[in-house]
ZASELUM-654726 format. One record per atom (N, C-alpha, C, CB): residue in three letters; z, y, x. Coordinates in pm, whole numbers, plus 50000, padded with zeros to 5 digits. Glycine has a CB too. Example, Ala and Ser with C-alpha at 12.3 -4.5 7.8 and 13.67 -1.06 7.14 Angstrom:
<kekols>
ALA507804943151319ALA507804955051230ALA507804967051320ALA509054955351131SER507084977551285SER507144989451367SER507875000351290SER505724994051408
</kekols>
This chain:
<kekols>
UNK486848208935768UNK487918200035749UNK488778203335878UNK487418184235735UNK490088202235868UNK491148204535963UNK491368192036036UNK492418209335898UNK491818191836153UNK491918182036227UNK493178172736179UNK491958187336363UNK494148180236117UNK495238174936072UNK495148166135946UNK496068185036057UNK493948169035880UNK493758160835746UNK492758150635780UNK493218170035615UNK492318148335888UNK491348136435937UNK491858123135901UNK491138136436095UNK493088120935947UNK493698107035931UNK493888103835790UNK495068105636003UNK494318113335714UNK494598107735569UNK493198105935482UNK495638118835485UNK492168115035539UNK490928113835472UNK490158101135532UNK490088127435488UNK490338098035632UNK489558083735696UNK490208073235617UNK489808080135876UNK491808073035622UNK492218061535569UNK492048061835420UNK493548059035609UNK492268069535340UNK492048069535200UNK490578068735166UNK492658081535139UNK489798074835227UNK488328075635200UNK487698061135232UNK487628087635293UNK487948055335341UNK487448043135378UNK487928031635281UNK487838040735518UNK489188031835254UNK489778023835165UNK489098022635027UNK491068028235152UNK489098035134964UNK488718037234829UNK487028032134837UNK489038054634779UNK486368038534928UNK484838036334928UNK484738020434918UNK484028042835075UNK485278012735010UNK485317999135028UNK485687992634909UNK486157995535130UNK486617995634833UNK486987990834705UNK485937992034605UNK488137997234661UNK485268004534597UNK484098004834502UNK482927996134547UNK483598019334486UNK482657995734681UNK481507988934720UNK481667973434697UNK481207992234864UNK482917967334692UNK483127955634658UNK483067950134530UNK484037953634698UNK483027962334444UNK482847958334287UNK481477957834256UNK483517968634182UNK480517960634334UNK479087964834300UNK478537952134241UNK478167970134433UNK478977940934288UNK478307930334238UNK479407919134176UNK477397924834356UNK480197925634109UNK481427919234050UNK480967907533946UNK482357931033972UNK481537896233948UNK480927884833848UNK481567888133717UNK481297868133894UNK481067881133612UNK481547883733463UNK482987882533460UNK480917873333354UNK483597872633534UNK484987871233497UNK485807883133576UNK485537855733536UNK485397887233670UNK486167898933726UNK485937911633670UNK485937900433860UNK484747913733620UNK484477924533528UNK485207924633392UNK483097924533503UNK485397913233347UNK486067911733216UNK487627914033237UNK485767896933152UNK488137910033352UNK489547911833389UNK489777927733419UNK489897902433521UNK488977933433482UNK489127946533521UNK489167954833382UNK487947950833622UNK488087952733315UNK487787957833191UNK489047957333111UNK486667950633128UNK489587946033075UNK490647942433009UNK491867951633032UNK490897929233043UNK492207951733179UNK493307958033227UNK493207973333195UNK493437955133374UNK491977978033221UNK491847994233202UNK491997998233048UNK490287999733256UNK491417989332982UNK491297991332831UNK492607993132773UNK490617979332760UNK493607984232834UNK495007983932777UNK495657997432790UNK495897973232848UNK495268003932895UNK495938016132924UNK495018028132863UNK496178017333085UNK493778026932883UNK492798036532836UNK491778031432752UNK492188042832941UNK492168031032616UNK491368025732508UNK490088031132478UNK492048026432398UNK489708043432529UNK488428049832536UNK487208040032608UNK488668063632618UNK487858032832709UNK486578022732759UNK486418010332689UNK486708018032907UNK487048008832562UNK486857996932501UNK485237995332456UNK487877996432380UNK484538008832429UNK483298007132373UNK482308003232480UNK482888019232301UNK482758003532610UNK481837998032722UNK481777983732742UNK482218003432851UNK480807979132788UNK480827965132820UNK481537964832954UNK479347958432824UNK482167952432979UNK482857949033110UNK481877952533232UNK483267933033113UNK480667948433222UNK479777949833344UNK479477965433357UNK478347940633327UNK479137973033251UNK478797986533267UNK480267992633300UNK478007992833131UNK481287989433259UNK482717995933315UNK482777994133457UNK484107988933254UNK482637981633515UNK482827979333646UNK481727985933725UNK482927965233669UNK480577988633694UNK479537996333759UNK479968008633755UNK478237995433703UNK480418016233655UNK480828030433656UNK482128032033759UNK481208035233496UNK483058021633748UNK484158022533844UNK483868021133981UNK485088013233818UNK482868012434019UNK482328011734139UNK481768023934199UNK481458002834134UNK480958030734110UNK480278043934147UNK481338054234182UNK479358049634027UNK482428054134074UNK483388064434085UNK484218063834210UNK484238064333970UNK484488050234233UNK485348048834360UNK484418051734490UNK486018032934369UNK483378049234490UNK482478051034600UNK482268065534638UNK481198044834568UNK482208073834513UNK482098088434508UNK483298094334583UNK482038093734358UNK484398090934514UNK485568095734576UNK485938093534724UNK486538090934506UNK485558079534752UNK485698075834896UNK484688084434979UNK485418059934917UNK483528088834950UNK482508094935025UNK483048109735033UNK481018093334955UNK483518113934906UNK484048129134923UNK485218130935022UNK484578135034782UNK486028119535038UNK487078120035133UNK486518120335272UNK488008108635116UNK485348111735282UNK485038108935429UNK483968121235494UNK484278092535437UNK483338126735390UNK482338137935406UNK483198150035480UNK481678142835248UNK482818155035583UNK483658166735645UNK483088178535577UNK483558168335814UNK482128180235509UNK481688191935444UNK482218194035307UNK480288192035440UNK483038183135250UNK483558184835119UNK484938193635152UNK483828169435040UNK485168203135091UNK486568209935127UNK487658202635086UNK486768223435067UNK488878205935164UNK490038198235136UNK490598197135004UNK490978202535211UNK490548209134938UNK490778210634789UNK490178202034699UNK490418222434747UNK488768200334705UNK488088191934617UNK488358178134664UNK486608195234610UNK488348175134778UNK488738159834817UNK490098156834760UNK488798157134986UNK491138166134794UNK492478163934726UNK492608162934567UNK493328175134768UNK491768172234522UNK491828169534367UNK491138156834319UNK491158181234288UNK490038151234377UNK489418138334353UNK490378126334384UNK488138137234437UNK491048128034493UNK492048118034518UNK493188116934436UNK492498119334636UNK493788129234386UNK494748130434330UNK494368125334156UNK495218144734366UNK493398128234115UNK492858123733978UNK492708108034002UNK491338131633932UNK492138102234071UNK491758088234102UNK493208081834106UNK490858086534250UNK494158085534184UNK495548079234208UNK496308080834084UNK496358085734329UNK496148093434018UNK496778095433890UNK496348086233789UNK496588108433844UNK495128082633798UNK494588074133687UNK495278059133694UNK492908073233702UNK495478053933818UNK495818042533851UNK497388041933816UNK495398039933991UNK498058053333857UNK499528052933812UNK499758053233674UNK500278063733865UNK498838060633607UNK498698060433481UNK498688048133386UNK497738066133471UNK497688039433448UNK497618026333397UNK498698018833423UNK496558019733440UNK499358019233541UNK500698013333563UNK501878016133456UNK501148018433696UNK501928028633428UNK502778034233342UNK502668030333201UNK502668047033353UNK501408029033174UNK500958023533023UNK500828007632998UNK499448029432990UNK501257999833106UNK501117985233102UNK502407980133112UNK500237979333207UNK503137978133023UNK504447973233022UNK504727959433117UNK504767970532872UNK503657950033130UNK503737938433207UNK503857941933348UNK502597929833184UNK503367952533392UNK503477955833531UNK504587961633574UNK502557963133568UNK505807963933484UNK507207969333525UNK507997958233501UNK507747982133445UNK509257959133552UNK510247951733510UNK510827956433372UNK511207951633614UNK511327947233294UNK511717950933172UNK512847962033175UNK512117939033102UNK512607973433091UNK513517983633097UNK513517991733221UNK514737978433076UNK512507991333304UNK512667999433443UNK511338005333480UNK513177989733571UNK511268014533569UNK510138019833625UNK509588011833746UNK510438033433662UNK510338002933796UNK510117993733903UNK509287983733878UNK511187988533947UNK508217978133963UNK507277970433939UNK507537956733916UNK506507971834026UNK506897948533839UNK507187934533829UNK506357929033957UNK506737927733678UNK506237915133970UNK505377909234071UNK504077912534045UNK505497895134082UNK503477912133918UNK502287915633892UNK501917930633908UNK502057911133772UNK502877939533904UNK502677954633905UNK502657960634048UNK503807961633822UNK503207952234135UNK503127958034264UNK501857965634340UNK503447948034336UNK500637955834313UNK499377960034356UNK498937973234297UNK498427949734325UNK499437977034175UNK499137989634102UNK500137999034150UNK499167988433945UNK501317996834141UNK502498005734156UNK502388012434307UNK503947996634136UNK501898005134392UNK501698010334521UNK500808020834540UNK501328001334598UNK499858022134442UNK498978033334459UNK499448047334424UNK497858030934385UNK500698049134391UNK501368060834405UNK501068068634538UNK502748057834391UNK500848062334643UNK500848066634779UNK499318075634766UNK500918052134902UNK498488070934675UNK497078081034658UNK497438094134616UNK495968075834543UNK498358093834510UNK498658107434446UNK499418116134559UNK499618105734303UNK500328108934638UNK500798118234737UNK499738123634841UNK501888111734810UNK499158114834874UNK497998119234988UNK497008131034913UNK496888103735040UNK496768129934791UNK495908138034736UNK496678151634711UNK495328131634613UNK497638150534684UNK498568162834677UNK498718169534804UNK499958159334631UNK499008161634907UNK499088166035038UNK497888175235082UNK499178154235124UNK496738170535064UNK495528177235075UNK495388190535010UNK494588169335029UNK495768188834872UNK495798201634799UNK496628211934842UNK496128199634673UNK497898208034874UNK498928217934937UNK498518222035061UNK500298212234955UNK497868213135140UNK497468218735257UNK496428230835256UNK496978208335329UNK495348227535153UNK494318236935125UNK494868249835077UNK493388231535028UNK495888248934975UNK496258260534900UNK497158268835002UNK497028256534759UNK497998264535095UNK498748271635202UNK498418273435313UNK499708267735224UNK497118269635337UNK496508273435470UNK496088286535485UNK495408265735499UNK496518294835591UNK496268308535600UNK495128311535704UNK497568315735635UNK494598302335764UNK493518303635862UNK492238304935811UNK493498293235948
</kekols>
């Protein structure tokens, strides 16, 4: 791990790990809401129960967060995981019309919490570029 990547790995890793940790004991209403939003963009999750979906989401978020926090995980792998995770959130934003202002790419009031996750894609790509262009 390079010193220059520690801030971005700590910030994103801790945030994502905490997000997954907080979903471990999601109640049925929360599970249904998260499952409903995700299946609108990614119909392949419709066959999962809301509780199983949230359990899988929780584990996935904690795995991505842990990969970012673990110093032995290469920048390239951590960056790839972060880019994929952020990309899935941006994909959900792009595929859910209610999250955007009509006829626009800009977020509606409901879309702001998801649209802001574009920073995760930027952070992941930064880690990947850093790993791919480092000559040391």
